[in-house]
C-alpha positions in Angstrom: 0.3 0.0 0.1 2.9 2.5 1.0 4.8 1.4 -2.5 1.7 2.2 -4.5 1.0 5.5 -3.1 4.3 6.7 -2.8 4.3 6.0 -7.0 1.4 7.6 -7.1 2.9 10.9 -5.3 6.1 10.7 -7.7 3.3 10.3 -10.9 1.9 13.7 -9.8 5.2 15.3 -9.1 6.4 14.4 -12.7 3.2 15.8 -14.0 3.1 19.2 -11.9 6.4 19.7 -13.4 5.9 19.1 -16.6 3.0 21.3 -16.2 5.3 24.1 -15.3 7.8 23.5 -17.9 5.2 23.9 -20.8 3.9 26.9 -19.3 4.2 30.0 -21.4 5.6 33.4 -19.7 2.7 35.8 -19.8 5.5 38.1 -22.0 6.1 35.8 -24.6 2.4 35.2 -25.3 2.3 39.0 -25.8 4.8 38.9 -28.1 3.1 36.1 -30.2 0.0 38.3 -30.3 1.7 41.4 -31.6 3.5 39.2 -34.0 0.7 37.6 -35.3 -1.0 41.0 -35.7 1.7 41.9 -37.7 1.4 39.3 -39.7 -2.5 40.2 -40.2 -2.1 43.5 -40.6 -0.5 45.6 -44.0 2.4 47.6 -44.4 1.3 51.3 -44.1 2.7 54.0 -45.7 1.5 57.6 -46.3 2.2 61.1 -47.9 0.7 64.2 -48.6 0.9 67.2 -51.0 -0.8 70.5 -51.4 -0.7 73.9 -53.3 -2.9 76.7 -51.0 -5.1 79.3 -52.7 -7.3 80.0 -50.0 -5.8 78.2 -47.2 -8.6 76.2 -46.5 -8.0 72.6 -46.6 -6.6 70.5 -44.3 -5.6 66.7 -43.6 -5.9 64.7 -40.7 -3.0 61.9 -40.2 -3.1 59.4 -36.9 -1.6 56.2 -37.4 -1.2 55.5 -33.6 -5.0 54.9 -32.8 -6.1 52.3 -30.7 -9.1 50.4 -30.1 -8.5 49.5 -26.1 -5.6 52.0 -24.8 -2.7 50.8 -24.0 -3.6 47.3 -26.3 -0.6 47.5 -29.4 -2.5 45.3 -30.6 -6.1 46.9 -31.1 -4.2 49.9 -33.5 -6.1 51.4 -36.5 -5.1 54.8 -38.6 -7.3 57.5 -39.6 -6.8 59.6 -42.4 -8.8 62.8 -43.8 -9.4 65.7 -46.3 -11.3 68.6 -44.7 -11.3 71.3 -47.5 -13.1 74.2 -46.0 -15.1 77.1 -47.5 -16.6 80.6 -46.3 -13.4 80.3 -44.0 -11.2 77.7 -42.8 -13.2 77.6 -38.9 -15.4 74.7 -39.5 -12.4 72.5 -41.1 -10.3 73.4 -38.2 -12.3 72.4 -36.0 -13.6 68.9 -37.5 -10.1 68.4 -37.6 -9.7 68.6 -34.2 -13.3 66.9 -32.8 -14.2 64.6 -35.3 -12.3 61.5 -34.4 -12.9 62.1 -30.5 -16.9 62.0 -31.4 -16.6 59.0 -33.7 -15.0 56.9 -30.9 -16.9 58.2 -28.2 -20.2 57.1 -29.6 -18.5 53.4 -30.0 -18.3 51.3 -26.8 -15.1 50.4 -25.4 -16.0 46.7 -24.4 -16.6 45.7 -27.9 -14.3 42.8 -29.6 -12.7 44.2 -32.8 -15.3 42.4 -35.4 -18.1 44.1 -33.5 -16.1 47.6 -33.1 -16.1 47.2 -37.0 -19.6 46.3 -37.4 -20.4 49.5 -35.1 -18.3 51.7 -36.7 -20.7 52.8 -39.7 -23.3 53.8 -37.1 -20.1 55.8 -35.0 -19.2 57.6 -37.8 -22.7 59.0 -38.5 -23.1 60.0 -34.7 -19.8 61.6 -34.6 -20.3 64.0 -38.0 -23.7 64.9 -36.5 -22.5 65.4 -33.1 -19.6 67.7 -35.2 -21.6 69.4 -36.8 -24.2 70.3 -34.1 -21.0 71.6 -31.7 -19.9 73.7 -34.5 -23.2 75.3 -35.3 -23.4 76.5 -31.7 -20.7 78.9 -32.4 -22.9 80.4 -35.0 -20.2 80.9 -37.2 -20.7 80.9 -41.0 -18.1 78.5 -42.3 -18.5 75.1 -43.5 -16.3 71.9 -44.6 -16.3 68.9 -47.0 -14.7 65.7 -45.1 -13.4 62.4 -46.1 -12.9 60.6 -43.2 -11.0 57.0 -43.6 -10.4 54.4 -40.9 -8.0 52.1 -41.8 -8.1 48.5 -39.4 -6.0 45.9 -40.6 -7.4 45.4 -44.2 -10.4 46.7 -43.4 -10.9 50.3 -44.5 -14.1 52.6 -43.9 -14.8 55.7 -45.6 -17.3 58.3 -44.3 -17.7 61.8 -46.4 -20.1 64.8 -47.0 -19.7 67.5 -49.7 -17.3 66.5 -53.0 -13.8 65.4 -51.8 -13.3 62.0 -52.8 -11.4 58.6 -51.9 -10.4 56.4 -54.6 -9.4 52.6 -54.0 -6.5 51.3 -56.7 -5.9 48.0 -55.4 -3.7 45.8 -56.8 -4.4 43.6 -59.3 -7.8 45.0 -59.5 -9.9 48.0 -61.0 -10.3 51.5 -59.7 -13.0 52.0 -57.2 -15.0 55.2 -55.6 -15.3 54.6 -52.3 -17.3 58.3 -51.6 -20.3 59.6 -53.1 -19.9 63.4 -54.3 -22.8 65.4 -52.8 -23.0 68.0 -55.5 -26.2 69.2 -56.4 -25.0 70.1 -60.0 -24.4 65.9 -60.4 -27.1 64.6 -57.9 -30.6 64.4 -58.6 -31.3 62.3 -55.7 -29.4 65.0 -53.1 -31.4 67.9 -55.2 -34.7 66.5 -54.8 -34.1 65.9 -51.1 -33.1 69.2 -50.4 -36.3 70.7 -52.4 -38.5 68.6 -50.0 -37.0 69.8 -47.1 -37.7 73.3 -47.9 -34.6 74.4 -49.7 -34.4 76.1 -53.1 -32.4 74.9 -55.7 -31.3 76.7 -58.5 -28.0 78.9 -60.1 -26.6 82.5 -59.6 -29.1 85.2 -61.0 -27.3 88.0 -62.8 -28.6 91.5 -64.3 -30.8 90.6 -67.2 -32.2 87.5 -65.9 -29.2 85.3 -67.2 -28.2 82.4 -64.7 -24.7 81.0 -64.8 -22.7 78.6 -62.4 -23.5 75.8 -61.4 -26.9 74.6 -59.4 -26.7 76.3 -55.9 -29.0 75.8 -52.4 -31.3 78.7 -51.4 -30.4 80.7 -49.2 -27.1 80.6 -48.8 -25.8 79.6 -52.6 -23.8 76.4 -51.4 -23.3 74.1 -54.3 -23.0 71.4 -51.9 -26.0 69.2 -50.3 -24.2 67.7 -47.4 -21.3 69.6 -45.2 -20.3 70.3 -41.5 -21.0 73.8 -40.8 -22.9 76.1 -42.9 -25.5 77.4 -40.1 -26.6 80.2 -42.4 -27.5 78.3 -45.1 -30.1 75.9 -44.1 -30.5 72.6 -41.6 -31.6 70.6 -44.7 -27.5 70.7 -45.7 -27.3 67.8 -43.8 -24.0 66.4 -41.9 -25.1 62.8 -42.7 -22.3 60.9 -44.2 -22.2 58.5 -47.1 -20.4 55.1 -45.3 -18.8 52.3 -47.1 -16.8 49.6 -45.5 -14.6 47.4 -48.0 -12.0 44.7 -47.1 -8.9 44.3 -49.1 -7.2 41.1 -50.0 -3.5 40.8 -48.8 -2.2 42.2 -51.8 -2.6 45.4 -51.0 -4.1 48.7 -52.3 -3.6 52.5 -52.6 -5.8 54.7 -51.4 -6.4 58.5 -52.9 -7.7 61.1 -50.7 -8.0 64.3 -52.5 -9.9 67.9 -52.5 -12.2 69.1 -55.3 -9.1 70.7 -56.5 -8.0 67.7 -57.7 -11.0 66.1 -59.0 -12.1 69.3 -61.0 -8.7 68.3 -63.0 -8.1 64.6 -63.0 -10.6 61.7 -63.3 -10.3 59.0 -61.0 -8.2 56.7 -63.5 -5.8 60.1 -64.3 -5.4 60.6 -60.9 -4.3 57.0 -60.4 -2.4 56.4 -63.1 -0.2 59.4 -63.1 1.3 58.2 -59.8 1.7 54.3 -60.3 5.1 53.5 -59.4 5.9 55.9 -57.0 6.1 55.8 -53.4 3.2 57.8 -51.4 5.1 60.9 -50.7 6.3 61.2 -54.5 2.9 60.1 -55.4 1.1 62.6 -53.5 3.4 65.6 -55.0 2.6 64.0 -58.6 -1.4 64.0 -58.2 -1.3 67.7 -57.3 1.5 68.5 -60.1 -0.7 66.9 -62.9 -3.8 68.6 -61.3 -2.2 71.9 -61.5 -0.5 71.3 -65.2 -4.4 70.6 -66.1 -6.0 73.3 -64.3 -3.9 75.9 -63.0 -4.3 76.6 -59.4 -7.9 77.8 -59.2 -8.5 76.6 -55.7 -6.8 75.0 -52.8 -5.7 71.5 -53.7 -4.6 68.9 -51.9 -4.2 65.2 -51.9 -3.0 62.0 -49.5 -2.0 59.1 -50.4 -2.2 56.0 -48.6 -0.7 52.7 -49.5 -1.5 49.5 -47.6 1.1 47.0 -48.7 1.8 43.2 -47.8 3.0 42.3 -44.9 7.1 40.8 -44.8 6.3 37.4 -45.1 3.5 37.2 -47.2 3.9 35.2 -50.1 0.6 34.8 -52.8 -0.4 31.5 -53.6 2.1 29.8 -55.7 2.8 31.6 -59.4 5.7 30.7 -61.9 8.5 32.3 -61.1 9.6 35.4 -63.2 13.1 36.0 -64.7 13.1 39.7 -63.5 15.9 42.3 -62.0 16.5 41.8 -58.1 14.5 44.6 -56.2 13.9 45.7 -52.8 10.3 44.7 -51.6 9.3 48.0 -51.3 10.3 49.1 -54.9 9.4 45.8 -56.2 5.5 46.0 -54.5 5.6 49.4 -55.9 6.8 49.0 -59.4 5.0 45.7 -59.9 1.7 47.7 -59.5 -0.7 46.7 -62.8 -2.7 49.3 -64.4 -6.6 47.8 -64.8 -6.0 47.2 -68.7 -3.2 44.7 -67.7 -4.3 41.4 -68.2 -1.6 40.2 -65.6 -3.2 38.4 -62.5 -1.9 38.9 -59.2 -3.0 35.2 -57.7 -4.7 35.3 -54.1 -3.8 32.7 -51.1 -6.7 30.0 -51.0 -10.0 31.5 -49.0 -9.7 35.0 -50.7 -12.7 35.5 -52.7 -11.8 38.4 -54.9 -9.8 41.6 -54.3 -12.0 43.8 -52.7 -15.1 42.7 -50.4 -17.7 45.2 -49.9 -18.9 45.1 -46.4 -21.4 47.7 -46.0 -22.4 51.1 -47.9 -25.3 53.3 -46.9 -26.2 56.9 -47.8 -29.0 57.8 -46.7 -29.8 61.1 -45.3 -32.5 60.3 -42.6 -31.0 60.0 -39.2 -33.4 57.1 -38.2 -32.3 55.3 -40.9 -28.7 55.1 -40.4 -28.4 54.8 -36.5 -31.1 51.7 -37.0 -33.1 50.2 -34.5 -31.9 48.9 -31.0 -34.2 48.1 -27.9 -31.6 47.5 -25.5 -28.9 50.0 -25.8 -28.9 53.9 -26.0 -31.5 54.4 -23.3 -29.1 56.1 -20.4 -27.3 58.3 -23.0 -28.2 59.8 -26.5 -27.0 58.4 -29.5 -25.5 61.4 -30.8 -24.2 63.2 -28.6 -23.9 61.3 -26.1 -25.0 62.9 -23.2 -26.4 60.7 -19.9 -30.4 61.0 -20.3 -33.0 59.0 -18.4 -35.8 56.5 -20.0 -38.4 59.4 -19.4 -36.1 62.3 -20.8 -35.0 60.3 -23.9 -37.0 60.6 -27.5 -36.9 57.8 -30.0 -34.9 58.3 -33.4 -37.8 56.8 -34.6 -40.6 59.0 -33.3 -42.3 61.6 -35.7 -41.6 65.4 -35.1 -41.7 67.1 -31.5 -45.2 67.4 -31.9 -46.2 64.4 -33.5 -44.8 61.1 -31.7 -45.6 57.8 -33.5 -46.2 54.6 -32.3 -42.5 53.5 -32.3 -41.7 56.3 -29.7 -40.4 53.2 -27.3 -38.1 52.3 -29.9 -34.4 52.9 -29.2 -31.6 54.2 -30.1 -32.6 57.5 -28.1 -31.7 61.1 -28.5 -31.7 64.0 -26.1 -34.6 67.0 -27.0 -31.7 69.1 -28.5 -30.5 65.9 -30.7 -34.1 65.5 -31.7 -35.0 69.4 -32.4 -31.3 69.0 -34.8 -32.9 65.5 -36.4 -36.4 67.6 -37.2 -34.7 70.4 -38.7 -32.3 68.1 -40.9 -35.4 66.7 -42.3 -37.4 69.9 -42.9 -39.8 69.5 -40.0 -38.7 72.7 -37.9 -35.0 74.5 -37.8 -33.0 73.6 -34.8 -33.7 77.3 -33.9 -37.5 76.4 -33.9 -38.4 78.3 -37.0 -40.6 76.4 -39.2 -39.7 75.8 -42.7 -42.1 72.9 -43.5 -45.2 71.9 -42.0 -44.6 69.7 -39.3 -45.5 66.0 -40.2 
């Protein structure tokens, strides 16, 4: 009996030592997690260039953002173009506050997948909050915004106005990730503005002749969406078009630019004129080509963001080509093919296509963009995040503040100030209480 007992004791001792020997230190686990994250993340290179005419264009570049504070594996990057008009104050305010307002609309406890799924709604809330806060300053300035979030291979773009973001994917065709909100070119937006109480027409001169692009009156703005523009009318809304895509690990290039570029160059011309150049030189080339075509008629600003394959990424087997040896960065850049090329960039097994579209929505109605939620948003306004009680909150799905619908108990909820803002954007009343259309 004693012998068997001693034998079992030794077995347990050996097992315990084996367990200790197989344990991995926490520091090693964290290091491994970071290394795996690097494998799954692109190498990001960016560059910018500009030529100033009015001094109203601004860029936003932050490559060290984190979903979870202090967690390096939760990093993401933000890039943006802000093209101001009637002064620079709205563009400066949005540059300083928009990212903070978007992040405040995202719960800090979300997993990465849930965070990305919630990001489109948070972008809507952030844009509206930034606009509302700036309009309270009563400064008659406005700005377009193209706001780009890069999280590993997932790219989310939110935009108002006519700044633009295009994607030139490695091995794929050029695509536009934004929608221009110019009244001249967007019939749907013209109809929305007129139904909300605005008038759309060209500038009239002596003799009754009409000149220039279509504009919204009062104010004379040729855009239907922007941040700011308190003097124009609440039907010029800050609700962004949002598109979210996922790139393959072959990579791609984002070109984000103000209308000083897009009034001169087509998407294809902007992409082709800078292929084979690193990001910084590519941005300069886009601006240079824009000035060559049209001259300096407006602020002309360009951001180029390259998402390149990680160092250990090897495409699915392809036959070796007898080419001159190049460095990795140079090889990737100069191997970028045009969309006319017949070459095929192979993908790893399981990669379906070059670009996967995850989300796209452009409605200007806040209720449609914030969705339905029976559980969250009860204690915080879905836009400004101010604390509200259940009795104070007003459903985003309710009608005007004077005519509640039977969805008044369905979240998310707004504070009274943001509910007034919503009604004004839909033409029910202005945020300052002056009717622009009959309440419905």
